[in-house]
C-alpha positions as CSV (number, residue, x, y, z in Angstrom):
1,V,103.5,101.1,64.3
2,V,106.3,102.7,66.3
3,L,106.0,100.7,69.5
4,P,106.3,97.2,68.0
5,M,109.2,98.4,65.9
6,L,111.1,99.9,68.9
7,C,110.6,96.8,71.0
8,S,111.7,94.4,68.3
9,Y,114.6,96.7,67.3
10,M,115.9,97.0,70.9
11,S,115.6,93.3,71.8
12,H,117.5,92.4,68.6
13,W,120.3,95.0,68.8
14,W,120.9,94.7,72.5
15,E,122.6,91.4,71.8
16,H,125.1,93.2,69.7
17,G,125.6,96.0,72.2
18,P,128.3,96.7,74.8
19,E,126.4,94.9,77.6
20,N,126.4,91.6,75.8
21,N,130.0,91.6,74.6
22,P,133.4,91.3,76.3
23,P,134.7,94.7,77.7
24,E,137.7,94.7,75.4
25,T,135.5,94.6,72.3
26,A,133.0,97.2,73.7
27,D,134.5,100.1,71.7
28,S,134.1,98.2,68.4
29,C,130.4,97.4,69.0
30,C,128.1,98.3,66.1
31,T,125.5,99.8,68.5
32,H,125.5,101.5,71.9
33,L,122.1,100.3,72.8
34,T,121.9,99.2,76.5
35,S,119.3,97.9,78.9
36,D,118.8,101.5,80.1
37,H,117.1,102.3,76.8
38,M,114.9,99.3,77.1
39,N,114.1,100.1,80.7
40,S,113.1,103.7,79.7
41,L,110.9,102.4,76.9
42,L,109.1,100.0,79.2
43,G,108.5,102.9,81.7
44,N,106.9,104.9,78.9
45,I,104.7,101.9,77.9
46,L,103.5,101.7,81.5
47,K,102.8,105.4,81.5
48,I,100.7,104.9,78.3
49,I,98.7,102.2,80.1
50,Y,98.3,104.4,83.2
51,N,97.1,107.4,81.3
52,N,94.5,105.4,79.3
53,L,93.0,103.3,82.0
54,G,89.2,103.4,81.8
55,I,88.9,105.0,78.3
56,D,86.0,103.8,76.2
57,E,87.8,103.0,72.9
58,G,90.8,101.1,74.1
59,A,90.8,97.9,72.1
60,W,94.4,98.7,71.1
61,M,95.6,98.4,74.7
62,K,95.6,94.6,74.8
63,R,98.4,94.6,72.2
64,L,100.8,96.6,74.3
65,A,101.6,93.6,76.5
66,V,102.5,91.5,73.4
67,F,105.0,93.9,71.9
68,S,106.6,94.6,75.3
69,Q,107.4,91.0,76.2
70,P,110.9,90.9,74.6
71,I,112.1,93.9,76.7
72,I,110.6,93.0,80.0
73,G,113.7,91.0,81.0
74,K,115.7,94.2,81.1
75,A,113.4,96.1,83.4
76,K,115.1,97.4,86.5
77,G,113.8,97.1,90.0
78,G,113.3,100.8,90.3
79,L,110.2,100.6,88.0
80,L,108.4,98.8,90.8
81,K,108.0,101.9,92.9
82,S,107.8,104.5,90.1
83,H,105.5,102.7,87.6
84,F,104.1,99.3,88.7
85,L,102.8,100.4,92.1
86,P,100.9,103.5,91.0
87,L,99.4,101.6,88.1
88,M,98.3,98.7,90.3
89,E,96.9,101.1,92.9
90,K,94.7,102.8,90.2
91,L,93.4,99.4,89.0
92,R,92.7,98.3,92.6
93,K,90.7,101.4,93.2
94,K,88.7,101.0,90.0
95,A,88.0,97.3,90.8
96,A,86.8,98.3,94.3
97,T,84.5,101.0,92.9
98,V,82.9,98.6,90.3
99,L,82.4,95.9,92.9
100,M,80.8,98.4,95.3
101,D,78.4,99.5,92.5
102,E,77.5,95.9,91.9
103,E,76.8,95.1,95.5
104,Q,74.7,98.3,95.8
105,M,72.7,97.2,92.8
106,K,72.1,93.8,94.3
107,A,71.1,95.4,97.6
108,E,68.5,97.5,95.8
109,G,67.1,94.4,94.2
110,R,66.8,95.7,90.7
111,G,65.8,93.4,87.9
112,E,68.3,91.5,85.8
113,M,67.5,93.4,82.6
114,S,68.0,96.8,84.3
115,E,70.0,99.6,82.8
116,A,72.2,99.6,85.9
117,E,73.2,96.0,85.4
118,L,74.2,96.7,81.8
119,L,76.3,99.7,82.9
120,I,78.1,97.6,85.5
121,L,78.8,94.8,82.9
122,D,80.3,97.5,80.7
123,E,82.5,98.7,83.5
124,F,83.7,95.2,84.2
125,T,84.5,94.8,80.5
126,I,86.7,97.9,80.6
127,L,88.3,96.9,83.9
128,I,89.2,93.4,82.4
129,R,90.6,95.1,79.3
130,D,92.8,97.3,81.5
131,L,94.0,94.4,83.6
132,Y,94.9,92.4,80.5
133,A,96.9,95.3,79.2
134,F,99.0,95.4,82.5
135,Y,99.0,91.9,84.0
136,P,101.1,90.1,81.3
137,L,103.9,92.7,82.0
138,L,103.4,92.4,85.8
139,I,103.6,88.6,85.7
140,R,106.8,88.6,83.7
141,F,108.3,91.4,85.9
142,V,107.5,89.4,89.0
143,D,109.1,86.3,87.6
144,Y,112.4,88.2,87.0
145,N,112.5,89.8,90.4
146,R,110.8,87.4,92.8
147,A,114.0,85.6,93.9
148,K,115.6,88.9,94.9
149,W,112.5,90.0,96.8
150,L,112.5,86.7,98.7
151,K,116.2,87.1,99.7
152,E,115.9,90.7,100.8
153,S,112.8,92.1,102.4
154,N,111.2,94.6,100.0
155,P,108.2,96.7,101.3
156,E,107.2,97.8,97.8
157,A,107.0,94.1,96.7
158,E,104.9,93.3,99.8
159,E,102.6,96.3,98.9
160,L,102.3,95.0,95.4
161,F,101.2,91.6,96.7
162,R,98.5,93.2,98.9
163,M,97.0,95.1,96.0
164,V,97.1,92.1,93.6
165,A,95.5,89.9,96.4
166,E,92.8,92.5,96.9
167,V,91.9,92.5,93.2
168,F,91.9,88.7,93.3
169,I,89.5,88.7,96.2
170,F,87.2,91.1,94.3
171,W,87.3,88.8,91.3
172,S,86.6,85.7,93.6
173,K,83.5,87.4,95.0
174,S,81.9,88.6,91.8
175,H,80.3,86.2,89.3
176,N,80.1,89.1,86.7
177,F,83.9,89.8,87.1
178,K,84.7,86.2,86.2
179,R,82.2,86.1,83.4
180,E,83.5,89.2,81.8
181,E,87.0,87.9,81.9
182,Q,86.0,84.7,80.2
183,N,84.1,86.6,77.5
184,F,87.1,88.9,77.0
185,V,89.6,86.0,76.6
186,V,87.3,84.0,74.2
187,Q,86.2,87.0,72.1
188,N,89.8,88.2,71.6
189,E,91.2,84.7,71.1
190,I,93.8,85.2,73.8
191,N,96.0,82.3,74.7
192,N,96.8,83.0,78.4
193,M,99.3,80.2,78.5
194,S,101.6,82.2,76.3
195,F,102.0,84.7,79.1
196,L,102.5,82.0,81.8
197,I,105.5,80.4,80.1
198,T,108.9,82.0,79.3
199,D,108.4,82.3,75.6
200,T,109.1,85.9,74.6
201,K,107.8,85.5,71.1
202,S,104.3,84.9,72.3
203,K,101.4,86.9,70.9
204,M,98.1,88.1,72.2
205,S,96.3,89.3,69.1
206,K,93.9,87.3,67.1
207,G,96.5,86.4,64.5
208,A,98.7,84.9,67.2
209,V,96.6,81.8,67.6
210,S,97.7,79.2,65.1
211,D,95.1,77.1,63.2
212,Q,96.3,74.0,65.1
213,E,95.7,75.8,68.5
214,R,92.3,77.1,67.3
215,K,91.2,73.5,66.5
216,K,92.3,72.4,69.9
217,M,90.4,75.2,71.7
218,K,87.1,75.2,69.9
219,R,85.0,75.3,73.0
220,K,84.9,78.2,75.4
221,G,86.0,76.0,78.3
222,D,89.1,74.9,76.3
223,R,90.3,78.4,75.8
224,Y,89.7,79.7,79.3
225,S,89.7,78.2,82.8
226,M,90.1,79.7,86.2
227,Q,93.5,78.1,86.5
228,T,94.8,80.1,83.5
229,S,93.2,83.4,84.5
230,L,95.8,86.1,84.6
231,I,94.2,87.4,87.8
232,V,94.8,84.1,89.5
233,A,98.3,83.6,87.9
234,A,99.5,87.0,89.1
235,L,98.5,86.2,92.7
236,K,100.2,82.8,92.5
237,R,103.4,84.4,91.3
238,L,103.4,86.8,94.2
239,L,102.1,84.4,96.9
240,P,105.7,83.4,98.0
241,V,106.3,87.2,98.6
242,G,103.1,87.4,100.7
243,L,103.9,84.2,102.7
244,N,107.4,85.6,103.3
245,I,105.8,88.5,105.3
246,C,104.5,85.9,107.8
247,A,106.4,84.4,110.7
248,P,106.6,80.5,111.0
249,G,104.5,80.9,114.2
250,D,101.7,82.3,112.1
251,Q,101.1,78.9,110.3
252,E,98.7,77.6,113.0
253,L,96.7,80.8,113.1
254,I,96.5,81.0,109.2
255,A,95.2,77.4,109.1
256,L,92.6,78.2,111.8
257,A,91.4,81.4,110.1
258,K,91.1,79.6,106.8
259,I,89.0,76.9,108.4
260,R,86.7,79.6,109.9
261,F,86.3,81.3,106.5
262,S,85.3,78.0,105.0
263,Q,82.6,77.7,107.8
264,K,81.1,81.0,106.5
265,D,82.3,83.1,109.5
266,T,82.4,86.8,108.9
267,E,85.6,88.7,108.7
268,D,85.1,90.4,112.1
269,E,84.4,87.0,113.7
270,V,87.6,85.5,112.2
271,R,89.6,88.5,113.3
272,E,88.3,88.1,116.9
273,I,89.2,84.3,116.8
274,I,92.8,85.1,115.7
275,R,93.1,87.7,118.4
276,N,91.9,85.2,121.1
277,N,94.3,82.6,119.8
278,L,97.5,84.6,119.5
279,H,98.9,82.6,122.4
280,L,99.2,79.6,120.0
281,Q,101.9,81.6,118.2
282,G,105.3,80.1,119.0
283,K,104.0,77.2,121.1
284,L,104.1,74.5,118.5
285,E,105.6,71.1,119.3
286,D,106.7,70.3,115.7
287,P,110.5,70.5,115.8
288,A,110.6,71.6,112.1
289,I,108.4,74.6,112.9
290,R,110.4,75.4,116.1
291,W,113.6,75.3,114.1
292,Q,112.1,77.7,111.5
293,M,111.0,80.1,114.3
294,A,114.5,80.1,115.8
295,L,116.0,80.9,112.5
296,Y,113.4,83.6,111.9
297,K,114.3,85.4,115.2
298,D,117.9,85.7,113.9
299,L,116.8,87.7,110.9
300,P,117.4,91.5,111.6
301,N,114.6,92.8,109.4
302,R,111.9,90.7,111.0
303,S,112.2,91.4,114.7
304,E,109.6,94.2,114.7
305,D,106.9,92.2,112.9
306,T,106.0,90.1,116.0
307,S,106.0,92.9,118.5
308,D,102.6,94.4,117.5
309,P,99.7,92.0,118.1
310,E,97.2,94.0,115.9
311,K,99.7,93.9,113.0
312,T,100.0,90.1,113.4
313,V,96.2,89.7,113.4
314,E,95.7,91.7,110.2
315,R,98.7,89.9,108.6
316,V,97.3,86.5,109.4
317,L,93.7,87.6,108.3
318,D,94.9,88.8,104.9
319,I,96.9,85.7,104.1
320,A,94.1,83.4,105.3
321,H,91.6,85.3,103.2
322,V,93.7,84.9,100.1
323,L,94.4,81.2,100.7
324,F,90.7,80.5,101.3
325,Y,89.6,82.0,97.9
326,L,92.6,80.4,96.1
327,D,91.5,77.1,97.5
328,Q,88.0,77.6,96.1
329,V,89.6,78.3,92.7
330,E,91.8,75.2,92.9
331,H,89.0,73.0,94.2
332,P,85.7,74.4,92.9
333,Q,83.8,71.1,93.3
334,R,83.9,71.6,97.1
335,S,81.8,74.8,97.0
336,K,79.8,74.1,94.0
337,K,76.0,73.6,94.5
338,A,73.4,72.3,92.1
339,V,71.9,75.4,90.5
340,W,69.6,76.0,87.5
341,H,71.5,77.6,84.6
342,K,70.0,80.8,83.2
343,L,68.7,80.3,79.7
344,L,69.4,84.0,78.8
345,S,73.1,84.6,78.8
346,K,74.6,88.0,79.8
347,Q,75.6,88.7,76.1
348,R,72.1,88.1,74.8
349,K,70.6,90.1,77.6
350,R,73.0,92.9,76.7
351,A,72.1,92.8,73.0
352,V,68.3,92.9,73.9
353,V,68.7,96.0,76.1
354,A,71.1,97.6,73.6
355,C,68.2,97.5,71.1
356,F,66.0,99.5,73.5
357,R,68.8,102.0,74.2
358,M,69.5,102.8,70.5
359,A,68.3,106.2,69.3
360,P,65.5,105.9,66.7
361,L,66.0,107.6,63.2
362,Y,63.5,110.4,63.9
363,N,65.5,111.4,67.0
364,L,68.8,111.7,65.2
365,P,70.1,115.3,65.0
366,R,69.9,117.0,61.6
367,H,73.1,117.1,59.7
368,R,74.3,118.1,56.2
369,A,75.0,114.4,55.4
370,V,71.4,113.5,56.2
371,N,70.2,116.3,53.9
372,L,72.4,115.0,51.1
373,F,71.1,111.5,51.6
374,L,67.5,112.7,51.5
375,Q,68.2,114.6,48.2
376,G,69.8,111.5,46.7
377,Y,67.0,109.3,47.9
378,E,64.4,111.6,46.4
379,K,66.2,111.8,43.0
380,S,67.0,108.1,42.7
381,W,63.8,106.6,44.1
382,I,60.8,108.9,44.6
383,E,61.2,110.9,41.3
384,T,61.6,107.7,39.2
385,E,58.2,106.5,40.3
386,E,55.3,106.6,37.7
387,H,53.2,108.8,40.0
388,Y,54.2,111.2,42.7
389,F,53.2,109.7,46.0
390,E,51.1,112.8,46.9
391,D,49.0,112.4,43.7
392,K,48.6,108.6,44.3
393,L,47.6,109.2,47.9
394,I,44.9,111.7,47.0
395,E,43.6,109.4,44.3
396,D,43.4,106.5,46.7
397,L,41.7,108.5,49.4
398,A,39.2,109.9,46.9
């Protein structure tokens, strides 16, 4: 109740405040509300998300991003280091843990209906919910600050790109991760496009989707696609920041590494290939590339990047990895193989196993409410019978 009211109140009254009026009329403003108040509120919203990551009952979290949209534009760059980075780091660690559990389960070769698989699916569901509470805010924040980050090198923005890229790679590797995101979007009737355009009035709750939109998006595929995934969108928004880390001389190496990834080479093999081909860097005949490299050398904050070969190898490897998986998302038909579709969906499987996991009535702990129910049941049903069941039973047995 309070949060939507505050966000709506601040976004409305800021227009009448001193920051949005000429200096000579600042004293006569009807409100002293400034962007500092909105920045502080957004910081508190990010703290709420941070403190509630991973909780079981967190359906309310997906609404935070909706109410916060109108005030995101007033967020200051300082929130990147103090709030956005710690939150992204926590989500990255959680995603890494869930993916590791999934890979361990696959390595052990457990059956598809196993308890472990159901638990991992539940973990993915919670992870997606947390990501969808944070990513709409992150995407809008990046949109407002990206131009500044590209003009002036920002280590925090580069670190943000690395973490978002890592989560994207986890998502690309895991079929369950993608499936749970699709389920979450469809079940909650989320219109991802509303977060990818600059409309601040967009909504994420069920009531936000108009009847007309609902008719257009009847099928699951209409509502969700990999191209509109917020995990993909966040990476695309930050990709210019990531590419900005590279030198123009890295282009040949990145292209080479990407080709090797597409040929199913392991990460260690690709790393070795990059290391062996470092001599290609800066030896391109293309005049456009050579001009870029000459310009690059004049930048004061980039001189140290090319001095350490190992840093160059890791930088090229990271970018190539991201571009390889992004290419698979953009052109899925290249990597798609003919496979038999499973008849039993993940949701039905989960429902079946949930039935086995439910506690039977005779195992429920005794409670006063149960006793009251039993007394009422006896009075209303058993005592109204013509014969007491005990008498009837003796008669039948005799």
